[in-house]
C-alpha positions in Angstrom: -6.7 13.4 -14.8 -3.3 13.3 -16.4 -0.2 12.4 -14.3 2.1 15.4 -13.9 5.9 14.9 -14.6 8.6 17.5 -13.9 11.6 17.3 -16.2 14.8 19.1 -14.9 17.4 19.1 -17.7 19.6 22.1 -18.7 20.1 20.8 -22.3 17.2 22.5 -24.0 16.9 20.1 -27.0 17.0 17.0 -24.7 14.5 18.6 -22.4 12.1 19.3 -25.3 12.6 15.8 -26.7 11.7 14.1 -23.4 8.8 16.4 -23.0 7.4 15.6 -26.4 7.7 11.9 -26.0 6.0 12.0 -22.5 3.2 14.2 -23.8 2.6 11.7 -26.6 2.2 9.1 -23.9 -0.5 11.2 -22.2 1.4 12.9 -19.4 1.4 16.5 -18.5 5.0 17.7 -18.5 6.6 20.7 -16.8 10.1 21.6 -18.0 12.7 23.3 -15.9 16.2 24.2 -17.2 18.0 25.2 -14.0 18.2 24.1 -10.3 16.7 27.4 -9.3 13.6 27.0 -11.5 13.0 23.5 -10.3 13.7 24.4 -6.6 10.7 26.8 -6.6 8.4 24.0 -7.5 9.4 21.2 -5.1 6.5 22.3 -2.9 3.9 21.7 -5.7 1.5 19.1 -4.4 0.2 17.8 -7.8 3.4 16.3 -9.2 3.5 12.5 -9.7 7.1 12.1 -10.8 10.4 14.0 -11.1 13.1 13.3 -13.8 16.3 14.9 -12.7 19.6 15.5 -14.5 22.4 15.0 -12.0 24.6 17.9 -13.3 22.7 21.2 -12.8 24.6 24.5 -13.1 26.3 25.0 -9.7 24.3 22.3 -7.9 23.0 18.8 -8.7 20.0 16.6 -8.9 21.2 15.1 -5.7 20.6 18.4 -4.0 17.2 18.7 -5.6 16.0 15.3 -4.5 16.8 16.3 -0.9 14.6 19.3 -1.3 11.8 17.1 -2.7 12.2 14.7 0.2 12.2 17.5 2.8 8.7 18.3 1.8 7.7 14.9 3.3 6.6 13.6 -0.1 7.2 10.1 -1.4 7.1 11.2 -5.0 9.1 8.9 -7.4 12.3 10.3 -8.9 14.3 9.1 -11.9 17.9 10.3 -12.4 19.5 10.8 -15.8 23.2 11.5 -16.3 26.0 11.4 -18.8 28.2 9.8 -16.2 27.9 6.0 -16.1 29.5 5.7 -12.7 28.6 3.1 -10.1 28.9 5.6 -7.2 26.3 7.9 -8.9 23.8 5.1 -9.0 24.6 4.2 -5.4 24.2 7.8 -4.2 21.0 8.1 -6.2 19.6 5.0 -4.5 20.7 6.1 -1.1 18.9 9.4 -1.6 15.7 7.6 -2.6 15.6 7.5 -6.4 13.4 5.0 -8.2 15.5 4.5 -11.3 18.6 5.8 -13.1 19.2 6.1 -16.9 22.5 7.0 -18.6 22.8 9.4 -21.5 22.6 9.0 -24.4 19.4 7.1 -24.1 16.4 6.2 -26.3 13.4 8.4 -25.4 11.3 5.3 -25.8 13.3 3.6 -23.1 12.8 6.5 -20.8 9.0 6.4 -21.5 9.0 2.7 -20.6 10.9 3.4 -17.4 8.5 6.2 -16.5 5.5 4.0 -17.2 6.8 1.3 -15.0 7.6 3.6 -12.1 4.2 5.3 -12.4 2.3 1.9 -12.5 4.3 0.6 -9.5 3.9 3.7 -7.4 0.2 4.4 -8.1 -1.0 0.9 -8.6 -3.6 1.3 -5.8 -5.2 4.2 -7.5 -8.5 3.6 -9.2 -7.9 3.1 -13.0 -10.1 5.1 -15.3 -11.8 3.6 -18.2 -11.0 5.1 -21.6 -13.8 5.1 -24.2 -14.2 7.2 -27.4 -12.0 10.0 -25.9 -13.9 10.0 -22.6 -12.6 8.9 -19.2 -14.8 7.1 -16.7 -14.2 6.6 -13.0 -16.4 3.7 -12.2 -15.8 3.8 -8.5 -16.8 7.5 -8.2 -19.3 7.2 -11.0 -17.9 10.1 -12.9 -17.4 10.8 -16.6 -14.8 13.3 -17.9 -14.1 14.9 -21.2 -10.6 16.4 -21.2 -10.8 16.6 -17.3 -14.1 18.4 -17.5 -16.7 16.4 -15.6 -20.0 15.6 -17.4 -23.0 15.2 -15.2 -25.0 12.0 -15.8 -28.0 10.7 -14.0 -27.9 7.3 -12.2 -29.6 5.5 -15.1 -27.6 7.3 -17.7 -24.4 6.1 -16.0 -25.7 2.6 -15.5 -26.7 2.4 -19.2 -23.2 3.6 -20.3 -21.5 1.1 -18.1 -23.6 -1.7 -19.5 -22.5 -0.9 -23.0 -18.8 -0.5 -22.0 -18.8 -3.9 -20.2 -20.3 -5.5 -23.3 -18.7 -3.5 -26.1 -19.4 -4.8 -29.5 -22.5 -6.8 -28.4 -26.0 -5.9 -29.7 -28.8 -5.6 -27.2 -32.6 -5.4 -27.6 -34.5 -2.8 -25.7 -36.1 -5.6 -23.6 -32.6 -6.9 -22.7 -31.4 -3.4 -21.8 -34.4 -3.0 -19.6 -33.7 -6.3 -17.9 -30.0 -5.4 -17.3 -30.2 -1.8 -16.4 -33.7 -1.3 -14.9 -33.9 -4.9 -13.6 -37.2 -5.9 -12.0 -37.9 -2.5 -10.5 -39.4 -0.9 -13.6 -42.9 -1.4 -15.0 -43.6 0.6 -18.1 -42.7 1.1 -21.8 -39.3 0.2 -23.2 -39.3 3.7 -24.7 -37.5 4.7 -21.5 -34.4 3.1 -23.0 -34.7 5.3 -26.1 -35.2 8.4 -24.0 -32.3 7.7 -21.7 -30.0 6.9 -24.6 -31.0 10.1 -26.4 -30.0 12.1 -23.4 -26.7 10.1 -23.1 -25.9 10.8 -26.7 -26.6 14.5 -26.3 -24.2 14.7 -23.3 -21.6 12.4 -24.9 -21.7 13.2 -28.6 -18.4 11.4 -29.4 -19.7 8.1 -28.0 -20.1 5.5 -30.8 -23.4 3.8 -29.8 -25.1 2.5 -33.0 -28.8 2.0 -33.5 -29.7 -1.4 -34.9 -33.1 -0.6 -36.5 -35.9 -2.9 -35.5 -33.8 -4.4 -32.7 -31.8 -2.2 -30.3 -28.3 -0.8 -29.8 -24.6 -1.6 -29.8 -21.5 0.2 -28.6 -18.6 0.1 -31.1 
């Protein structure tokens, strides 16, 4: 699933620019333009990071981070401000911010800072595998297409993981039987073709190529 980032910035053009760059990076972005709008969402439990402008109408990003922290959440926060003052940075750190960026800034720099904070904060989470626009959670043995879970049998998932771990390598049916079914299967190697046919039907965007007279290859 995509990481959710809330951007609180009253300059509409800048808000939209940040949103566009973060969405290109694969994040889900929720834009707020006022303190009041953002304040209503500090209780949201699916947010992974907040980006807060310090100057917000009659209040500030400092007030907003206090609301976020009152929820008992340890969600990372990045401050952005047109004021390059040391006391702003110090106050931000004291209130629990994870980073601080001064305007004007390069959107690419902000994306890099966001990526670093996200990786640092959620490094213990299981990393999903990306393959042909699908996402795989190997630990939970789940496959997703745009966050929609696709139901695979045990052997379908095992076969898929074998190809992913050996992307670009060609395998004969006999070798696939040995790697996926191991010594527990006694029967025709047609079971490989049948399982792969079902896998292709469920994951039509998967690039598994048939090598006629031999076997199969992913990529």
